[in-house]
TORVO-975898 format. One record per residue: residue in one letter; x, y, z of N, C-alpha, C, O in turn. Coordinates in Angstrom, 3 decimals, decimal comma. Example, Ala and Ser with C-alpha at 12.3 -4.5 7.8 and 13.67 -1.06 7.14 Angstrom:
! TORVO-975898
["A" [13,190 -5,690 7,800] [12,300 -4,500 7,800] [13,200 -3,300 7,800] [14,236 -3,319 8,465]]
["S" [12,850 -2,250 7,080] [13,670 -1,060 7,140] [12,900 0,030 7,870] [13,409 1,138 8,039]]
This chain:
! TORVO-975898
["X" [0,844 -1,188 0,000] [0,000 0,000 0,000] [0,882 1,241 0,000] [1,733 1,401 0,875]]
["X" [0,684 2,099 -0,959] [1,454 3,348 -1,031] [0,830 4,368 -0,101] [-0,391 4,431 0,044]]
["X" [1,676 5,164 0,527] [1,206 6,221 1,427] [1,517 7,555 0,788] [2,489 7,675 0,043]]
["X" [0,714 8,549 1,067] [0,950 9,870 0,485] [2,195 10,494 1,090] [2,572 10,169 2,215]]
["X" [2,831 11,386 0,349] [4,025 12,071 0,836] [3,745 12,884 2,081] [4,643 13,116 2,891]]
["X" [2,500 13,322 2,241] [2,135 14,153 3,386] [2,305 13,421 4,712] [2,621 14,039 5,728]]
["X" [2,093 12,092 4,705] [2,129 11,404 5,993] [3,480 10,754 6,282] [3,608 10,039 7,275]]
["X" [4,489 10,983 5,444] [5,814 10,435 5,716] [6,605 11,408 6,566] [6,645 12,602 6,272]]
["X" [7,227 10,914 7,602] [8,033 11,764 8,470] [9,410 11,961 7,852] [9,864 11,096 7,103]]
["X" [10,092 13,073 8,141] [11,404 13,338 7,558] [12,426 12,236 7,807] [13,281 12,010 6,950]]
["X" [12,378 11,547 8,933] [13,347 10,487 9,185] [13,184 9,325 8,215] [14,087 8,501 8,072]]
["X" [12,048 9,256 7,556] [11,839 8,202 6,578] [12,893 8,301 5,475] [13,380 7,284 4,980]]
["X" [13,246 9,541 5,090] [14,280 9,743 4,088] [15,616 9,206 4,586] [16,349 8,565 3,833]]
["X" [15,928 9,461 5,828] [17,173 8,954 6,389] [17,217 7,429 6,340] [18,242 6,839 5,997]]
["X" [16,105 6,805 6,684] [16,055 5,349 6,623] [16,273 4,888 5,188] [17,023 3,946 4,934]]
["X" [15,623 5,549 4,274] [15,732 5,188 2,858] [17,187 5,253 2,413] [17,653 4,366 1,698]]
["X" [17,894 6,268 2,818] [19,276 6,433 2,412] [20,184 5,389 3,040] [21,227 5,055 2,476]]
["X" [19,802 4,871 4,198] [20,621 3,892 4,903] [20,276 2,444 4,533] [21,003 1,521 4,901]]
["X" [19,193 2,250 3,823] [18,798 0,891 3,442] [19,787 0,332 2,433] [20,610 1,053 1,869]]
["X" [19,683 -0,945 2,229] [20,541 -1,615 1,253] [20,402 -0,953 -0,115] [19,365 -0,373 -0,437]]
["X" [21,443 -1,048 -0,895] [21,471 -0,403 -2,208] [20,323 -0,843 -3,106] [19,933 -0,105 -4,011]]
["X" [19,784 -2,017 -2,874] [18,698 -2,505 -3,730] [17,322 -2,021 -3,274] [16,317 -2,388 -3,882]]
["X" [17,252 -1,216 -2,232] [15,963 -0,722 -1,726] [15,596 0,566 -2,453] [15,738 1,665 -1,917]]
["X" [15,123 0,404 -3,683] [14,801 1,569 -4,496] [13,320 1,888 -4,549] [12,889 2,700 -5,367]]
["X" [12,546 1,267 -3,698] [11,118 1,520 -3,737] [10,595 1,782 -2,332] [11,207 1,384 -1,341]]
["X" [9,476 2,445 -2,265] [8,812 2,704 -0,992] [8,466 1,386 -0,317] [8,570 1,263 0,903]]
["X" [8,063 0,421 -1,091] [7,714 -0,877 -0,536] [8,913 -1,554 0,118] [8,771 -2,188 1,164]]
["X" [10,107 -1,425 -0,495] [11,314 -2,023 0,078] [11,661 -1,363 1,411] [12,088 -2,037 2,348]]
["X" [11,479 -0,067 1,490] [11,746 0,632 2,748] [10,710 0,229 3,790] [11,054 0,014 4,952]]
["X" [9,451 0,124 3,387] [8,410 -0,329 4,315] [8,736 -1,711 4,865] [8,509 -1,982 6,044]]
["X" [9,267 -2,582 4,016] [9,640 -3,922 4,465] [10,797 -3,874 5,459] [10,871 -4,705 6,364]]
["X" [11,702 -2,902 5,294] [12,863 -2,779 6,184] [12,480 -2,231 7,550] [13,188 -2,460 8,531]]
["X" [11,371 -1,512 7,624] [10,928 -0,916 8,881] [9,468 -1,303 9,119] [8,561 -0,595 8,681]]
["X" [9,241 -2,402 9,797] [7,860 -2,866 10,023] [7,008 -1,817 10,745] [7,491 -1,107 11,627]]
["X" [5,758 -1,734 10,361] [4,833 -0,731 10,889] [4,665 -0,794 12,402] [4,338 0,221 13,018]]
["X" [4,877 -1,947 13,016] [4,722 -2,026 14,481] [5,864 -1,334 15,221] [5,800 -1,196 16,443]]
["X" [6,907 -0,896 14,512] [8,040 -0,211 15,139] [7,850 1,303 15,254] [8,644 1,969 15,918]]
["X" [6,836 1,845 14,633] [6,673 3,295 14,611] [5,204 3,668 14,414] [4,354 2,821 14,142]]
["X" [4,941 4,949 14,559] [3,608 5,486 14,292] [3,786 6,665 13,345] [4,530 7,597 13,648]]
["X" [3,121 6,633 12,221] [3,205 7,745 11,261] [2,146 8,772 11,600] [1,014 8,434 11,946]]
["X" [2,527 10,010 11,497] [1,587 11,100 11,713] [1,810 12,152 10,646] [2,941 12,353 10,204]]
["X" [0,764 12,819 10,229] [0,965 13,928 9,292] [1,693 15,068 10,003] [1,557 15,248 11,213]]
["X" [2,453 15,818 9,249] [3,166 16,958 9,815] [2,176 18,097 10,039] [1,573 18,582 9,081]]
["X" [1,997 18,533 11,290] [1,059 19,637 11,553] [1,516 20,936 10,873] [2,711 21,225 10,810]]
["X" [0,569 21,699 10,375] [0,871 22,961 9,722] [1,676 23,874 10,645] [2,613 24,531 10,191]]
["X" [1,334 23,927 11,910] [2,065 24,778 12,872] [3,528 24,350 12,968] [4,398 25,188 13,200]]
["X" [3,808 23,076 12,795] [5,191 22,597 12,842] [5,977 23,097 11,636] [7,170 23,375 11,755]]
["X" [5,337 23,215 10,490] [6,010 23,738 9,303] [6,498 25,155 9,545] [7,636 25,493 9,219]]
["X" [5,629 25,983 10,121] [6,008 27,359 10,408] [7,124 27,418 11,452] [8,097 28,153 11,287]]
["X" [6,979 26,643 12,520] [7,989 26,629 13,578] [9,333 26,140 13,043] [10,374 26,686 13,408]]
["X" [9,325 25,122 12,186] [10,561 24,600 11,594] [11,238 25,664 10,742] [12,458 25,817 10,794]]
["X" [10,465 26,388 9,968] [11,067 27,427 9,121] [11,668 28,541 9,962] [12,724 29,072 9,618]]
["X" [11,020 28,900 11,048] [11,552 29,942 11,929] [12,861 29,488 12,581] [13,804 30,274 12,677]]
["X" [12,930 28,241 13,025] [14,145 27,705 13,635] [15,268 27,618 12,606] [16,420 27,926 12,913]]
["X" [14,934 27,199 11,392] [15,929 27,088 10,328] [16,531 28,458 9,999] [17,746 28,594 9,858]]
["X" [15,675 29,456 9,882] [16,145 30,819 9,592] [17,003 31,334 10,744] [18,048 31,940 10,510]]
["X" [16,579 31,103 11,970] [17,365 31,536 13,134] [18,737 30,863 13,145] [19,741 31,500 13,467]]
["X" [18,780 29,586 12,796] [20,054 28,859 12,744] [20,972 29,455 11,688] [22,166 29,633 11,929]]
["X" [20,425 29,762 10,530] [21,236 30,360 9,460] [21,758 31,733 9,870] [22,908 32,072 9,592]]
["X" [20,920 32,515 10,524] [21,362 33,842 10,970] [22,417 33,743 12,066] [23,357 34,538 12,112]]
["X" [22,255 32,774 12,935] [23,175 32,577 14,053] [24,557 32,126 13,588] [25,577 32,640 14,047]]
["X" [24,577 31,173 12,684] [25,851 30,579 12,288] [26,378 31,102 10,961] [27,574 30,992 10,690]]
["X" [25,513 31,667 10,131] [25,948 32,173 8,839] [26,084 31,095 7,778] [26,243 31,402 6,596]]
["X" [26,024 29,852 8,184] [26,112 28,733 7,240] [25,019 27,733 7,565] [24,413 27,775 8,636]]
["X" [24,783 26,848 6,637] [23,773 25,816 6,841] [24,392 24,677 7,647] [25,062 23,806 7,092]]
["X" [24,161 24,692 8,973] [24,697 23,638 9,846] [23,824 22,403 9,830] [24,330 21,281 9,861]]
["X" [22,549 22,593 9,785] [21,607 21,476 9,887] [20,619 21,535 8,732] [20,179 22,618 8,344]]
["X" [20,270 20,382 8,184] [19,285 20,387 7,101] [17,886 20,701 7,634] [17,568 20,421 8,790]]
["X" [17,078 21,274 6,788] [15,714 21,642 7,171] [14,927 20,478 7,767] [14,166 20,706 8,708]]
["X" [15,064 19,232 7,272] [14,309 18,134 7,891] [14,582 17,968 9,381] [13,686 17,554 10,116]]
["X" [15,788 18,278 9,849] [16,065 18,197 11,287] [15,170 19,157 12,068] [14,708 18,836 13,163]]
["X" [14,932 20,322 11,503] [14,067 21,286 12,167] [12,609 20,840 12,119] [11,852 21,088 13,058]]
["X" [12,210 20,181 11,025] [10,855 19,625 10,966] [10,651 18,577 12,058] [9,586 18,515 12,672]]
["X" [11,667 17,761 12,295] [11,570 16,727 13,324] [11,364 17,361 14,690] [10,468 16,959 15,432]]
["X" [12,187 18,352 15,029] [12,058 19,035 16,316] [10,742 19,782 16,450] [10,094 19,735 17,496]]
["X" [10,351 20,471 15,384] [9,100 21,236 15,422] [7,892 20,317 15,539] [6,959 20,611 16,286]]
["X" [7,903 19,220 14,815] [6,783 18,280 14,897] [6,657 17,737 16,314] [5,559 17,678 16,868]]
["X" [7,776 17,343 16,894] [7,748 16,824 18,270] [7,250 17,889 19,240] [6,464 17,594 20,140]]
["X" [7,706 19,129 19,057] [7,299 20,213 19,955] [5,808 20,505 19,846] [5,123 20,627 20,861]]
["X" [5,309 20,616 18,639] [3,903 20,954 18,424] [2,983 19,806 18,844] [1,904 20,043 19,388]]
["X" [3,404 18,568 18,593] [2,565 17,410 18,906] [2,702 16,951 20,359] [1,964 16,070 20,801]]
["X" [3,636 17,539 21,098] [3,816 17,154 22,491] [4,568 15,845 22,669] [4,435 15,185 23,700]]
["X" [5,353 15,470 21,677] [6,133 14,233 21,752] [7,463 14,476 22,463] [7,879 15,619 22,658]]
["X" [8,109 13,401 22,840] [9,463 13,448 23,376] [10,405 13,081 22,243] [10,149 12,141 21,490]]
["X" [11,496 13,827 22,124] [12,454 13,604 21,045] [13,682 12,873 21,565] [14,266 13,272 22,573]]
["X" [14,070 11,815 20,887] [15,296 11,087 21,181] [16,359 11,608 20,223] [16,188 11,516 19,008]]
["X" [17,460 12,158 20,752] [18,489 12,743 19,895] [19,863 12,658 20,541] [19,993 12,567 21,761]]
["X" [20,875 12,690 19,702] [22,256 12,765 20,182] [22,750 14,205 20,193] [23,894 14,474 20,558]]
["X" [21,885 15,126 19,793] [22,254 16,540 19,728] [21,249 17,388 20,522] [20,574 18,243 19,947]]
["X" [21,146 17,157 21,836] [20,123 17,861 22,613] [20,322 19,371 22,694] [19,346 20,119 22,749]]
["X" [21,553 19,821 22,701] [21,828 21,262 22,836] [21,182 22,058 21,700] [20,556 23,093 21,932]]
["X" [21,339 21,571 20,493] [20,782 22,289 19,340] [19,260 22,302 19,399] [18,643 23,344 19,182]]
["X" [18,647 21,154 19,691] [17,189 21,122 19,747] [16,657 21,980 20,880] [15,636 22,648 20,721]]
["X" [17,336 21,973 22,027] [16,879 22,806 23,151] [16,973 24,291 22,827] [16,148 25,080 23,288]]
["X" [17,969 24,674 22,041] [18,128 26,095 21,726] [16,996 26,600 20,831] [16,627 27,772 20,917]]
["X" [16,440 25,746 19,979] [15,366 26,177 19,081] [13,972 25,796 19,556] [12,988 26,433 19,179]]
["X" [13,888 24,766 20,376] [12,596 24,291 20,880] [12,702 24,101 22,393] [12,744 22,969 22,875]]
["X" [12,744 25,192 23,135] [13,028 25,113 24,578] [12,013 24,326 25,402] [12,365 23,828 26,471]]
["X" [10,787 24,196 24,953] [9,773 23,456 25,718] [9,712 21,981 25,331] [8,945 21,219 25,920]]
["X" [10,504 21,575 24,357] [10,503 20,205 23,869] [11,107 19,252 24,909] [12,172 19,519 25,465]]
["X" [10,413 18,147 25,159] [10,971 17,106 26,040] [11,981 16,315 25,229] [11,688 15,860 24,123]]
["X" [13,177 16,156 25,793] [14,266 15,499 25,074] [14,858 14,370 25,896] [15,044 14,492 27,107]]
["X" [15,150 13,272 25,220] [15,912 12,170 25,806] [17,209 12,118 25,027] [17,207 11,978 23,804]]
["X" [18,317 12,230 25,740] [19,635 12,210 25,088] [20,484 11,120 25,744] [20,884 11,251 26,901]]
["X" [20,757 10,040 24,998] [21,543 8,941 25,597] [22,964 9,356 25,905] [23,747 8,550 26,408]]
């Protein structure tokens, strides 16, 4: 079953890039990540705006593109939806999403 682009989370792209070289289809990626391991949610409109604001602030702060826009979508989606974010880079997420609950191993 194909899913619309709207309901795919940005980390899905990361998984796709890390899959075996022969995983050239959405179905192959779906097979690599069974549905019981995650919950897909549409990206809230408010998260899009928040992600763009964080991305612009990051560019102004550093002058260069340190983080790709999908990273900001991940943080913004978690912040707007009230989720907890698991990350190895808590400092950056806390600086742009101060109310976000973070777990950092």
